[in-house]
C-alpha positions as CSV (number, residue, x, y, z in Angstrom):
1,M,52.1,19.6,41.0
2,S,53.2,17.7,38.3
3,P,56.4,19.0,36.6
4,E,55.1,20.9,34.1
5,E,52.8,23.3,36.6
6,R,55.9,24.2,38.6
7,R,58.1,25.0,35.6
8,A,55.5,27.6,34.8
9,G,55.0,28.4,38.4
10,A,58.6,29.0,38.8
11,S,59.5,30.5,35.3
12,L,56.9,32.6,35.4
13,A,57.6,34.0,38.5
14,A,61.2,34.6,37.3
15,I,59.7,37.2,35.0
16,F,57.6,38.8,37.4
17,A,61.2,39.2,39.5
18,L,63.1,40.3,36.7
19,R,60.3,42.8,36.6
20,M,59.7,44.1,39.4
21,L,63.4,43.5,40.6
22,G,64.3,46.7,38.0
23,L,61.4,48.8,39.3
24,F,62.5,47.9,42.9
25,L,65.7,49.0,42.4
26,I,65.2,52.7,41.3
27,L,62.9,53.7,44.3
28,P,65.1,53.6,47.0
29,V,67.9,55.7,45.5
30,F,66.0,57.8,42.6
31,S,64.9,61.1,45.0
32,V,68.7,61.1,45.5
33,Y,69.5,61.1,41.7
34,A,66.8,63.4,40.4
35,K,68.6,66.3,42.3
36,T,71.3,65.9,40.0
37,L,69.1,66.6,36.9
38,P,67.5,69.8,35.6
39,G,63.9,70.0,37.2
40,G,65.2,67.1,39.7
41,D,64.7,69.8,42.5
42,D,61.0,70.4,42.1
43,L,59.2,67.5,44.2
44,A,56.5,67.5,42.5
45,M,58.4,66.6,39.1
46,V,60.0,63.7,41.2
47,G,56.8,62.8,42.5
48,L,55.1,62.6,39.2
49,A,58.6,60.5,37.8
50,L,57.6,58.2,40.3
51,G,54.2,58.0,40.1
52,A,53.3,57.9,36.1
53,Y,54.4,54.0,35.8
54,G,51.6,53.4,38.1
55,L,49.0,55.6,36.7
56,T,50.0,54.6,33.2
57,Q,49.6,50.4,34.5
58,A,46.0,51.7,35.9
59,F,45.0,52.8,32.3
60,F,46.5,49.9,30.4
61,Q,45.9,46.4,32.8
62,I,42.6,46.0,31.1
63,P,43.1,46.2,27.3
64,Y,46.3,44.0,27.7
65,G,43.9,41.6,29.8
66,I,41.6,41.5,27.0
67,A,44.3,41.2,24.1
68,S,45.7,38.5,25.7
69,D,42.2,36.6,26.1
70,L,41.7,37.4,22.3
71,W,45.3,37.3,20.4
72,G,47.3,34.9,23.0
73,R,48.8,35.5,26.6
74,K,52.5,35.0,25.0
75,R,52.0,37.7,21.9
76,V,50.9,40.1,24.3
77,I,53.3,39.8,27.2
78,V,56.3,39.7,24.4
79,V,54.5,43.1,23.3
80,G,54.3,44.4,26.9
81,L,57.9,43.6,28.3
82,L,59.5,44.8,24.6
83,I,57.3,48.4,25.5
84,F,58.9,48.2,29.1
85,A,62.4,47.6,28.0
86,L,61.8,50.6,25.2
87,G,60.8,52.7,28.5
88,S,63.9,51.7,30.4
89,F,66.3,52.7,27.9
90,V,64.6,55.8,27.5
91,A,64.9,57.0,31.3
92,A,68.4,55.9,31.3
93,W,69.3,57.7,28.8
94,A,67.3,60.9,29.9
95,P,68.8,63.9,30.2
96,D,66.3,65.9,32.3
97,M,63.7,65.1,34.4
98,T,60.9,65.7,31.5
99,W,62.6,62.5,30.0
100,I,62.4,60.6,33.1
101,I,58.8,61.2,33.1
102,V,58.7,59.9,29.3
103,G,60.2,56.6,30.3
104,R,58.6,55.6,33.3
105,V,55.4,56.4,31.4
106,L,56.2,54.1,28.4
107,Q,57.4,51.7,31.3
108,G,53.7,51.6,32.8
109,M,52.4,51.0,29.1
110,G,53.9,47.3,29.1
111,A,51.3,46.5,31.7
112,I,51.5,42.6,31.3
113,S,50.4,41.3,35.1
114,A,47.3,40.3,33.7
115,A,48.3,38.5,31.1
116,V,50.9,36.9,33.5
117,T,48.3,36.1,35.9
118,A,46.1,34.9,33.6
119,L,48.7,32.6,31.6
120,A,49.5,31.2,35.5
121,A,45.6,30.1,35.7
122,D,46.0,28.9,32.4
123,L,48.4,26.6,32.9
124,T,47.7,24.7,36.4
125,R,44.6,23.3,37.7
126,E,42.5,24.8,40.0
127,E,43.9,22.7,43.4
128,H,47.3,24.3,42.9
129,R,46.5,27.3,41.3
130,T,47.1,29.4,45.1
131,K,50.7,28.0,45.2
132,V,51.5,29.3,41.7
133,M,50.0,32.7,42.7
134,A,51.6,32.4,45.8
135,M,55.2,31.6,43.8
136,I,54.8,34.7,42.0
137,G,53.6,36.6,45.1
138,S,56.7,35.6,47.0
139,S,59.1,36.3,44.4
140,I,57.5,40.0,44.4
141,G,58.2,40.5,48.2
142,L,61.6,38.5,47.9
143,V,62.7,41.3,45.3
144,F,61.7,44.1,47.1
145,A,63.8,42.6,50.1
146,L,66.5,42.1,48.0
147,S,66.2,45.8,46.6
148,L,66.5,47.5,49.7
149,V,70.0,46.1,50.4
150,G,71.5,46.2,46.7
151,A,69.7,49.5,45.3
152,P,72.1,51.5,47.3
153,I,75.4,49.1,47.0
154,L,74.6,49.2,42.2
155,Y,73.8,52.7,42.6
156,G,77.5,53.3,43.6
157,W,78.9,51.2,40.6
158,I,77.1,51.7,37.6
159,G,74.6,55.4,38.4
160,M,70.9,55.9,38.0
161,G,71.6,55.2,34.0
162,G,73.1,52.2,34.9
163,L,70.3,51.0,36.7
164,F,67.9,52.0,34.0
165,S,69.3,50.2,31.6
166,L,69.5,47.1,33.9
167,T,65.4,47.4,34.3
168,G,65.3,47.3,30.5
169,I,68.1,43.6,30.0
170,L,65.8,42.2,32.5
171,A,62.9,43.0,31.4
172,L,64.5,41.4,27.6
173,A,66.2,38.3,29.6
174,G,62.3,38.1,30.9
175,I,60.8,37.2,27.2
176,V,63.6,35.2,26.9
177,T,63.1,32.6,29.9
178,L,58.8,33.2,28.5
179,L,59.9,32.3,25.0
180,K,62.1,29.4,26.5
181,A,61.3,27.8,29.7
182,V,57.6,28.5,29.9
183,P,55.2,25.6,28.7
184,P,53.2,26.1,26.1
185,A,49.8,28.3,26.5
186,P,46.5,27.0,25.1
187,A,45.0,28.7,22.2
188,P,43.5,32.5,22.6
189,H,39.8,32.7,22.1
190,G,39.4,34.5,19.2
191,H,37.2,37.2,18.1
192,G,34.2,36.1,19.9
193,K,32.2,38.3,21.9
194,L,33.7,38.2,25.8
195,P,30.9,38.5,28.7
196,L,32.7,41.4,29.8
197,R,29.3,42.5,31.7
198,Q,29.6,39.6,33.8
199,V,33.4,40.6,34.5
200,L,32.2,44.2,35.4
201,G,28.8,43.1,37.3
202,D,29.9,40.1,38.8
203,P,29.8,40.8,42.8
204,D,32.3,38.0,43.9
205,L,34.1,39.5,41.3
206,L,33.6,43.0,42.6
207,R,34.2,41.9,46.3
208,L,37.3,40.5,45.3
209,N,38.2,43.8,43.4
210,L,37.2,45.6,46.1
211,G,40.1,43.8,48.5
212,I,42.9,44.4,46.6
213,G,41.9,47.9,45.9
214,V,41.8,48.2,50.0
215,L,45.3,45.8,50.3
216,H,47.4,48.5,48.3
217,M,45.7,51.3,49.8
218,V,46.8,50.2,53.2
219,Q,49.9,48.5,52.1
220,M,51.3,52.5,50.9
221,A,49.4,53.9,53.8
222,M,51.5,52.1,56.3
223,F,54.4,52.3,54.1
224,V,54.1,56.3,54.2
225,V,54.1,56.6,58.0
226,L,56.6,52.9,58.9
227,P,59.7,54.0,57.9
228,H,59.7,57.0,60.2
229,A,58.7,55.0,62.9
230,L,61.3,52.9,62.4
231,V,63.4,55.6,63.1
232,N,61.8,57.8,65.9
233,Q,60.2,54.8,67.6
234,G,62.6,51.9,66.8
235,G,66.0,53.8,66.9
236,L,67.1,52.1,63.7
237,P,68.5,55.1,61.1
238,A,67.4,54.7,57.5
239,A,69.8,52.7,55.9
240,A,69.3,49.9,57.9
241,H,65.5,49.2,57.7
242,W,66.7,46.2,55.3
243,Q,67.5,44.7,58.5
244,V,63.9,44.4,59.8
245,Y,62.2,43.8,56.2
246,L,64.3,41.1,54.8
247,P,63.9,38.6,57.7
248,A,60.2,39.7,58.0
249,V,59.4,39.1,54.5
250,L,61.4,35.3,54.6
251,A,60.0,34.6,57.9
252,S,56.3,35.1,56.6
253,F,56.9,33.0,53.6
254,A,57.8,30.1,56.0
255,I,54.2,30.9,58.3
256,M,52.0,31.2,55.1
257,V,53.3,28.1,53.4
258,P,50.9,26.1,55.9
259,A,48.0,28.4,55.4
260,I,48.2,27.7,51.6
261,I,48.1,24.0,51.4
262,A,45.6,24.3,54.5
263,A,43.2,26.2,51.6
264,E,44.2,24.2,48.5
265,R,44.4,20.4,49.6
266,K,42.1,20.8,52.8
267,D,39.5,23.2,51.0
268,K,39.8,25.7,53.5
269,M,40.0,28.4,51.5
270,R,37.1,30.8,53.2
271,P,38.8,30.3,56.4
272,V,42.1,30.8,55.2
273,F,40.9,34.1,53.2
274,I,38.9,35.5,56.2
275,G,41.5,34.7,58.7
276,A,44.2,36.4,56.7
277,I,41.9,40.0,56.3
278,G,41.1,39.7,60.1
279,L,44.8,39.3,61.0
280,L,45.1,42.4,58.8
281,V,42.8,44.2,61.2
282,V,45.1,43.1,64.4
283,V,47.9,44.4,62.7
284,Q,46.4,47.8,62.4
285,A,45.2,47.2,66.2
286,G,48.7,46.8,67.5
287,L,50.1,49.6,65.8
288,F,48.0,52.0,66.7
289,L,48.5,50.7,70.5
290,F,51.9,49.4,70.2
291,H,54.6,51.0,68.1
292,A,56.9,52.7,70.4
293,S,59.4,49.8,70.1
294,L,61.7,48.3,67.5
295,W,60.5,45.2,68.6
296,S,56.7,45.8,68.5
297,L,57.4,47.4,65.2
298,A,58.7,44.1,63.9
299,L,56.2,41.9,65.3
300,W,53.4,43.6,63.3
301,L,55.9,44.2,60.3
302,L,55.5,40.2,60.5
303,L,52.7,39.9,61.0
304,F,51.7,41.9,58.4
305,F,53.7,40.3,55.5
306,V,52.0,37.0,56.4
307,A,49.2,38.2,56.1
308,F,49.4,40.1,53.2
309,N,51.2,37.4,51.1
310,V,48.6,35.1,51.8
311,L,45.9,37.6,50.1
312,E,48.1,38.4,47.2
313,A,48.4,34.3,46.7
314,T,44.5,33.7,47.2
315,L,43.0,36.8,45.3
316,P,43.8,36.4,42.0
317,S,43.4,32.7,42.3
318,L,39.8,33.4,43.3
319,V,39.6,36.1,40.8
320,S,40.7,33.1,37.9
321,R,38.6,30.3,39.2
322,T,35.3,33.1,39.6
323,A,35.6,34.4,36.3
324,P,34.3,33.2,33.1
325,P,36.9,31.4,31.0
326,A,36.6,33.4,28.2
327,A,37.5,36.4,30.2
328,K,40.0,35.6,32.5
329,G,42.6,38.2,31.3
330,A,39.8,40.9,31.5
331,A,38.5,40.0,34.6
332,L,42.6,39.7,35.9
333,G,42.9,43.2,34.0
334,V,39.9,44.7,36.0
335,Y,41.9,43.2,39.2
336,N,45.2,44.9,39.1
337,T,43.4,47.7,37.5
338,T,42.0,48.2,41.1
339,Q,45.3,47.3,42.5
340,A,46.9,50.4,40.8
341,V,44.1,52.8,42.0
342,G,44.8,51.4,45.4
343,L,48.5,52.3,45.8
344,F,48.0,55.4,44.6
345,I,44.5,56.1,46.6
346,G,46.8,54.8,49.6
347,G,49.6,56.6,49.0
348,A,48.3,60.0,48.6
349,A,45.6,59.5,51.7
350,G,48.4,58.4,53.7
351,G,50.5,60.8,53.4
352,Y,47.8,63.8,53.8
353,L,46.7,62.0,56.9
354,A,50.0,61.3,58.3
355,Q,51.0,65.1,57.8
356,N,47.5,66.5,59.3
357,F,46.5,64.1,61.4
358,G,49.3,62.0,62.4
359,D,50.6,58.1,62.2
360,N,47.8,56.7,64.5
361,A,45.5,58.3,62.0
362,V,46.8,56.4,59.0
363,F,46.3,53.3,61.2
364,A,43.1,53.7,62.4
365,A,41.6,54.5,58.5
366,C,43.8,51.2,57.7
367,A,42.2,49.5,60.2
368,G,38.4,50.8,59.2
369,L,38.9,50.2,55.7
370,I,40.0,46.5,56.6
371,V,37.2,46.2,58.5
372,L,34.3,47.1,55.5
373,W,36.6,44.6,53.2
374,L,36.1,41.8,55.8
375,A,32.1,42.5,56.2
376,V,32.2,42.3,52.6
377,A,34.3,39.3,51.7
378,S,32.1,36.9,54.8
379,S,29.0,37.0,52.0
380,M,31.1,36.3,49.3
381,N,30.6,32.9,47.6
382,F,33.8,30.9,47.6
383,P,34.3,28.5,44.3
384,Q,34.9,24.7,45.4
385,R,37.8,23.0,44.0
386,R,36.8,20.5,41.2
387,V,37.2,17.1,43.0
388,A,35.2,18.7,46.0
389,A,32.4,19.5,44.2
390,A,32.2,16.1,42.3
391,A,32.4,14.4,45.2
392,N,29.7,16.8,46.8
393,H,27.6,16.3,43.5
394,T,28.0,12.2,43.7
395,A,27.1,12.6,47.2
């Protein structure tokens, strides 16, 4: 990658990481804090407070993506981060659960994922785009693992109000990073008519959107039951789960790198992509058959994170290369909306299946979804790198 591409990738990954760190720090301790607030004994209110963020994210990703196509990526990202910061400070001040929910709704309205990934695509050449998406995806996985370690410590020091305030401050730091470190963005496409029909009806984009939806359904459904499995079958107390998550995430990054290099430099996107989906099937089958020990659970988690991180890097790269250039932000908005819907459905369905049919029903359902995705993805047209395409045309 060129120095400018490395700077773009690192700075945009930092913006994502700053924003997601603030969100992830809240998750491990929020249910404990909620009990100290009026309305916090109502589990439905607690669930709504946690889920409100994802719901508004789902509604606002497409409008933000379209706006970034029309008026520019950086302008939209700044507005989104300001709204997210406002929601964080409202939640920090909140005297009861109702105001916490208001703050979480505002946080979700700062739906910048589509604009950030579209900007990353704008600032990188096709042959390096998956590596930049991998940098962004890896930063999210890393801060998730770190938050499991740091959240209880920070909560003890500064409380939940302090964590929400820190979330707002990190969002404002993201604005500074965007304006000072990210290279200049290309000019917006203006107010011309965008080919939205192509975005919504393109068969390959539909396959990619199905993929990200399934991937995050599976992720959420798995993590409904895996923490209990680590306690009950693995004998690992909840406070020590980071000892499995953190090494698995870090090791998966190292294993992922050769796959990303093969996909980009050697134009092996199809086998890498299809292979990662197939690995997810193996993981679900393994969890279904062998999850009675800590070591087996750790192995399946490691393999899951390898496949997950490869797909998190390749999916948005493929969307950006498949979408019409004038509607790249809109296409990534649809993609991120599908991701948010997948998170919501996966959590709800995983909880229902685990409650009524047991852990193995969750793993079986996840395996079935992934097999369906594998069948759909196998017929997808993978965009060639421009260099490879030009060579084939010359030949």
